[in-house]
N, C-alpha and C positions, 0 to 999 in steps of 0.2 A: 504493500500500500504506500509506503514511503517512496518507493521507486515511481509509482504512478503519479503521486503528488508532485514530485520533482520533475517528472517528464511532461506533465500536461498543464500544470498550474504555474503561470508566469508570476514571478515575485512572490512565491509561496511563503517566504520568510516574513512578509509584511502581514502579520496576523490581525491587524486592526483595519486593514483595507477592506471595504465592503465588497468590491469585485472579487478579491481573493477568497473571502469567506463564502461568497455565492458559488464560485467555481469548485471550491473544496466540497461544499455541500452537495452539489450536483454530481461530482465524481463519486462521492460516497454512495449516493442514491443509485447511480448506474451500476456500480459494483454490487450493491445490495440486491438489485433487481435480478441480475444474472445468477447470483448465488442462491437466492430464495427460489427462483424458478427451477433451478437444477435440483434443489432439495425437494421441492413439491413433487416434481415428476417421479423421482425415484421412490419417494416415500409412498405416494398414493398408489403407484403400481404394485409395490411389494405389499402394502396394507390390503389391497384388494385381493391379491393372490393368496395371502395367508389368512384372510378374513379377520384382520386386526383393526378394531375401531380406533384404538389409541394411536397406532401408526398413521392411519388415515387422518385422524384429527390433527396430529402433529404436522402432516403434510399440508392440510388446509391452512393451518396456522402460518406455514411458510408462504403460501399463496397470498394470504392477507398481508404478510410482511412485505411482499413484493408490491402490493397495492399501496402500502404505506410509503414505500420508497418513491413511488411515482408522485404521491402527494408531497413528499419532502422536496423533490426536485422542483415542482411547481411553486411551492411556498418559498424556497430560496430565491427563485426568479422574481416572484412578486415582492419579496422583502427588500430586494435591491433597487426597487423603483425609487426615483428621487422624490423628494417632498413636492407637493403641489398645493393649490389653494384649498382643496378639500381636506388634505391631510398634511398640514404644515409641519408635523413632527416626523414625517416619513412613513414608511410601510413596514418597518422591521418587526412589528408585533404580529405580522402575518405568520411568522415562524412559530410564535406561541400558539396562535389559533390552530395552525396545522398540527402541532403537537397535541392539542386538546382533541382534535378530530381523530388522530391516531389512537388516542386513549379510549375514545368511544368505540372505535372498531374492535380494539382488543377486548373491551368489556363484553360486547355482543358475542364475540367468538368464544369467550370464556363460558358464558351461559349456555351456548349451543353445545359446546364440548361436554359440559356437566350433564346436560339433558341426555345426550347420547350415551355417556358413560354410565349413568344411573340405569338406563334401559339395559345396558350390557351386563350390569351386576344382577339385575332381576332375571334376565334371560341369557346366561353365559353360553358361549359357543364352545366348540371343541378346540383343543389345544393343537396348534399347527406350528411346530418349531422349524424354522429355516435359518441356515447359517447366513444366507443373504440378508435377512432382516437385521442380524447383529452387525454385519459389516456396514450396512447403510446407516444404521443408527449411530455407529461410531464415526462414520464420515460426517454425519450431520452435527454431532457434538463438536468435532474439530472445526468444521466450517463456521459454526455459530460462535464458538469461542473466539475464533480469529476475527469475525465481524464485530464482536463485543470489544475486543482489544483495540482495533483500529478506530472504531467510532468513539470509544471512551477517550483515547488519546487526542483525536481531532477535536472532540467537544471541549476539552480543556485548552488545547492550543488556540482554537479559534472562538472560544466562548460561545458555544452554540447549544441552546436548550433542546433543539430538535435532534441534533446528533447525540446528545445525552439521552434523550428519549429512545432513540434507535438502539443505543448501547444497552440500556436497561431491558428493552424488549429482547435483545439477543441473549443476554445472560439468563433471562427467564426461560427462553427456549432451550438453553443448555440444561437447565434444571429439569424442565419438562421431558426432554428427550432422554435424559438419564433415567428418569422414572420409567419411561416406556422400555428402555433397554433392560432395566431390572426385571420388569414384568416378563419380557421375552425370555430371559435367562432362567428365572425362577419357576415359572409356570410348569414347565415339563418336569422339573426336579420335585416340586411339591405335589404334582398331579392335581393342581387346582388353578383354574383360569383367573389370573390376576389382572387381565386386560382392562376390565371395567373399573376396577379399583384404582389402577394406575392412571386411567383416563380421568378419574375424579381428581387425583393428585395434580395432573397436568392442568386441568381446568382451574384448580385452586391457585396454582402458580400464575396462570394467565390473569385471573381476576385480581390477585394481589398486585401484580405489576401494573394492571390498568388503574387500580385504585391509587397507587403511588404517583403515577404519571398524571392522572386527572387532578389529584390534590395539588400537586406542584404547579400545574398550569393554571388552575383556577385561582390559586393564591397569587400567582404572577399577574393575572388579569385584574383581580380585585385591587391589588396593591399591597405587597408585603413589606415588612421591615427591611431596610437596606442592609447590605453587608457591613458589619461593624468595622472590618479592616479598611474598607473603602472610606467610610466616614472618618475613621482615625487618620487616614492619609490626607484627606482634604483638610481636616482641622489642623494637622501639623503644618501643612503648607501655608495656611492662613496665619497661624500663630507665629510662624517664622519671621513675620514682619513686625518690627518694633512698634509700629503705630497701632497695632491691634492689642487691646487689653483682654478681650474675651470673646468667645463664640458661643452662640446658642440658637435655638429654633432652626436647626438645619433640617431641610426637607429635600429628599431626592425623588425624582420622577424618572422612571425607566421606560423608554419607548423602544428598547432594543439595545444590544451590546454596544452600539456606536451612537446611541441617542439618549444620553443621560443629561438631565437638567437638574440643577441644584440651586437652592437659595438658603441664605443664612443671615442672621443678625450678628453684627460685630460691634463690640463696645470700643469707643474711641474717646480720647481726652477732649472734653468740651472746650478747653481753653486753647486748643490748637486751631490754626487757620483752616477753615472749612475747605478751601480750594486745595490746600496741601494734603489734607486727609483724603479728599475725594481722589486725588491723583494716586495715592497709595492703594485705594480701593480698586481703581481701574487696573493698576499693575497686577494686583492679586488675581483678578478675574481673568486677565490675559494669560498669566502664568499657568493657572489651573487648566485653561482651555488648551494651551500648547503642550503641556506635559501629561495631562490626564484625559484629554478629549472630552471634558465635561463643561457644559455651558453653565457658569456660575453667576448668580446675581447676589450682591451683598447689600444689606440695609444697614446704615450707620445708626448706632444708638449712642449719643453723647452722654458721658458720665463725668461727674466731678471727681477730680483726682487731688489727693492730699488735702481734703477738707476734713478737719478733726471731728466735727459733729457727725458728718456722714459716715466716716470710718468707725466711730463709736457705735452707732446704731447698726451698721453692717455687721460688726463683730457680735453684737447681741443677737441678731437674727441668725447668723451662722451657728452660734451656740445653741439657740433654741431649736432650730431645725434638726441639728445633729442629735439632740436629746430626744426629740419626738420620733424621728425615723431617719437614719443615715442615708436612705435611698432618696429622700427628698432633696431638691435643689432649688435655686432661685437665680434670677438675673434681672437686668434693667432696674437696679436698685437706686432709689433717690429718696430724699426727704424734703418735706415742706415743714419748716420749724417755726413755731410761734412762742410767745411768752409762757403759755400754760399747757400747750399740747404740741405734739409732733405727728405729722402724717407720714407713715412709712409706705412708700409706693414701690411695688415690685411684682414681678411675675413669679408665682410659685409653681415649680415643676414637680408633679407627683405621678407615680405609676398609674397606668390605666385601671388597675384592679382596685385602687382606693375608692371607697364609696362615701367618704365624709362629705358633708355639706360645707359650704363656704363659712357658714356661721360656726360650725363645730371646729373648723380649722383655725379660725381667728381666735376662738376661745382657748384652744390648746396653745397657740402662740403667745397669747397674753399671759398665761400661767407661767411661761418660761422666760419672760422678758421683764427685767426690773428696770424702772426708770423714774426719775423725779417728775417728769412730765407725763400727762395723760397721753396714751398712745391710741391712734386710730390707724386702721389698715385700709389701704386702697389696693386690693389684691386682684390679680388676674390669675385664675387657676389654669395651668397649662399641663400638657402631657409630653413626654419625650417622643419626638418624631424619629430620632435616630439614636 
């Protein structure tokens, strides 16, 4: 497979290039079509000859896989279409939709295989052992494991969910075909037809693979939490600039491996010249785009630096929050101070699972903050996006 990639894919080392990803995906699909059709033909023929429903079902599974490969080729082609007025963020999510469709096909196949296998358990046929069956099943295991290996490697190299889905499907087939092989070898020894039972095992593996694939693709379409390592890398790049005092409210939107949009709030010194600060912000956004291929938008939050009263109450809030729950955090802190009272204005970040009302939260904070002045809170309850 490495030879084919080097032979037919121009600039294959450029793993972030959309055209390279598309061509690699198409090449993988073409190889998969021929491999799966080869396995379907030999399995279905032998399964028919020896009257084995599990071998036939395994062959039909390969035929479905060939159809999935065709879908993947089309989806890679569509995903590479440039952005237009109706789809300003591009078409890369076509790959995710195709993966979802593949999962549905696998799910249907799993149910059909289970139905046939249960029928075979209820009405078992005679045992017909052929050495040709064993040889073909071994060939199938080798071919499918090879397909798993190259799709898994390509999915990591070129960051492709569809190639990952194809790899998972292949390793499921390896497990399923191994079960059929066990049935073929043990049935004559035990004088008991295990064909239907192993068919149920195969269907269970197929259904489990479909569930995992559908779960991942649905989560991707709904919008799942971003990769913590990616968030950490973006924050590190932002905080590397001395003008930035803090980062919060980071949000990432993924429209495909090459279409990631991010936004974040950054705390800056309110006493600095706004044009100078804005220049720093522009430089950070360009740097992230050039080095990480992420479209980043930063919002400036000015904060008072080296103000004794602000720092006093900030320390009180830090201590109070740590005593209540170390998982809580806050940002955008400022105060409005008067002779008799002080307003503490900040965003409180709490986990999604917290069910406290705002009034309960303010009461807990007040119990942990000691002050000569009366304290009022102007709170915005927030949750971590990343």
